[in-house]
N, C-alpha and C positions, 0 to 999 in steps of 0.2 A: 294751745288753746287760749283764747282771750279770757280775761278775768273780769270784764265788765258785764253789767246787765243790759241787754238790748231790748228796746221797744221799737219794733219796726212797724210804722203806721202808714196808712193811706193819708189820713189827716188826724192829728190828735185833738182838733178843736171843731166845734160845730159852727153854724153860721153866725151864732151870737158871740163867737170868739172865746167861748169858755171850753175848758178841758172836758172831753167826753166822760160821762159817768157810766154809760152802758158798757157791757162786757167787762165790768170791773176795772176799767182802765184807770180812772182817777184814783180809785182805792189802792191799786197795785203801785201806781206811780208814787203816791204819798208814802206808801210803806217802804219804798226804796230810797226816798229822799228825806231822810230824817236829819234833824239838826240844821245847822247853817249850811247853805248851799251856794257855791260859786258856779255861775252859769256861763257857758260859752256857746254862742250861736254862730255856726259856720255857714256862710251864705252859699247859694248856688251860682251866683253871678258876681265875681269879685270886683267888677268894675261898675256895677249898678249901685252906687253908694246910697242914693235916696231910697230905692226899693228895698235894699238890704236892711237899712236902718228901720224902715217901717215894719218889715217882717220880723226883725229881731225884737223890736219893742213890743209888738203884738204878742209874741211868745213869752217875753218876760212878764208882761201883765197877766197873761193866762196862767203861768206857773205860780206867780205870787198870789193871785186871787183864789187859787184852789187850796191855799194854806201852806205853801212851801216858804220857808224863811230864806229869801234870796238876799245874800249879803253883797254880792257883786255880780255884774253882768257885762260881758264883752262880746262885741261883734268882731268876727274874724273875716276880713276881706283883703283886697290887694294892699291896703295901706299898712297892715301889720303882719303880713304873711311871714316875714322873717322871724317872728316870734311864735309861729304856729305850734311847734312842739312844746315850748314852754307853757303856752296858754292851755294846751290840752292837759299837760301834766298837773297844772295848778287848778284844774276844774273838777267839780263833783258831778256836774251835768253838762254833757256835750250834745248839742242839737245840730243835726244835718238838715238844712232847710230844703224846701221843694223848689222846683224850677225846671230848667232845660237840662236833661240828663247828660248829654255830651259836654255841655259847657261846664257843668259842675264836676264831671269826671276829670276834665283837664285841670281844673283848679285843685282837686284832691291829689292828682299826680304831681303837680307843681310843688305842693307843700309836703309831699310824702306823708300823707295822712295815715296810711296803713301802718307805716313804721311808728308814727307818733302814738298809735293806739295799742301797741304791743304791751306796754306796762301800765296801761290805764286801768283803773279799778273802780270807776264810778258808774254812772248811768249814761248810756248812749241812746238818745231818742232821735229817730230818723223819720223824715216826712217825705212822702211821694218820691221825687227824684232821688232824695237822699237814701231812701229805702231801696230803690232800684239799683243804685250804685254799690250797695253792700254785698250783692250776690257774688258767688264765685265767677260766674259768667253773666254779665249784664245783658238783658234784652232791652234795648233802647227803642221803644215803639215810636215811629215817626209822629211828630206832633206839630211841626211848623210847615207852612206851605213850601212845596218843592221837595221835601225830604223823601216822600215815597218814590218819586221819579228820579231822584238823584242817585246815580250809580256809585258815587263815592261815599254815600251815607252808610255808616256802619251800624247795623242793628244789633250785632253781637260783639262783645269785647270783654276782656278780662276785667273783673271788678275787684273790690277790696277783699273779697274772700271771707266775709264775716258771717255769711249764711249760704246755704246751698240753694235756697229757693229764689226764683225769679218772680217778681210780682208786677201786676198791672194795677195801679191805684185808681181811685175815683170811679168805680164801676158804673154807678148810675148816671154820672155826669158824662162819661165817655162812651157808653155802649152804643149810642146812635151817632157818634161823631163822624162826620164826613170830611176827608182831607184829600186834596188833589183829585177829587171826583170819585174817591173810593171810601167805602165804609171801613174805618180803621179796625174795628173788632172783627167783623164778619169776613172781610176780604183780605186783610193784611195780617193781623195777629193770628187768626185761625190757620192761615197757610204757614206762618212762621212757627206754629206750635207742632208741626210735624217733626217728630223726634225730640220734642221739648215739652216741658211742663211749666205753664204759667199759672201762678196763683193770683186770682183776681179778688181784690179787696175793695169793698165799699168803704166810705169814710166811717170811722168808728170801729173798724176791725183792725186788729193788730197781731203781730207775731211777738210772743214773749220768749226770749232766749237767754239762757244762763248756763254757763259751763257745759255747753254742748247739748243741753236740753232745749228743744224747740216745740212750741205749742201755739197753734192758731186759736185766737179767741174772737168769736163773733162770726157773722155771716161771711162766707167765703166760697169761691167757686174755683174749679180747676179746668183749665183749657189744655188739652193734651191730644196730639195727633188729630186736630181739627174737631175734637169732641168737647163739648162744654157741659159741665155738671156741677151741682152744688155739693160741697163737702162738709159744710158746717153752717149751723143756724145761729142767729143772734142769741147771746147769753149762753152759748155752748162753747166747748173747747174740744180741739182735736189734736192729738199728738202726731208729730211728723216722724218718719215719712208716712204719707198716705198711700195705701196700696190701691 
């Protein structure tokens, strides 16, 4: 069992770049990040230096502006991957950024992130793709042109095993998304949900996990066997597993 506190989010910040207050997210995060905090942002694309630096700086500002005393902040990408385990060990807050799920997964595998987190005892905050890659088995919904039609694109693969749930983030932004001429939710994910459970999170909803206890906080939906239903409302909590 892992010893860190996990905040698995669709997005931790609103359009203004500030940490969400709804569903008690900011309050709970501040409660977990007491005293001086050393932050580590792990990018989703290790070779996109400019994009990674921008995303990392945005999260550093958001964390600091909500009242956390940030004493150091490091971006982990291709340039310092050889120090990945040391950087995780020396951090109080580790953030797994959003982006393209398979690209990020390969980077996590390369740095052996799962092994680096075994003795980690801080806070792990995951965003979008970072949250999706935390599952025992990842569902990597197609999001780039050609991926739906590509017979070699893997939609399911072994993840980091930090949670049992498979999430689909950014519900209201993605629910009408069309890719390769298909509705990604209604025609792709619904079919892929046969025999699977996908938890669908709007931005501002998150999973709080600690020592094996898992609780969804905020509006959430469940897609299972082609059926879509709401399982939690904003400002409510629901304990997993959901029957």
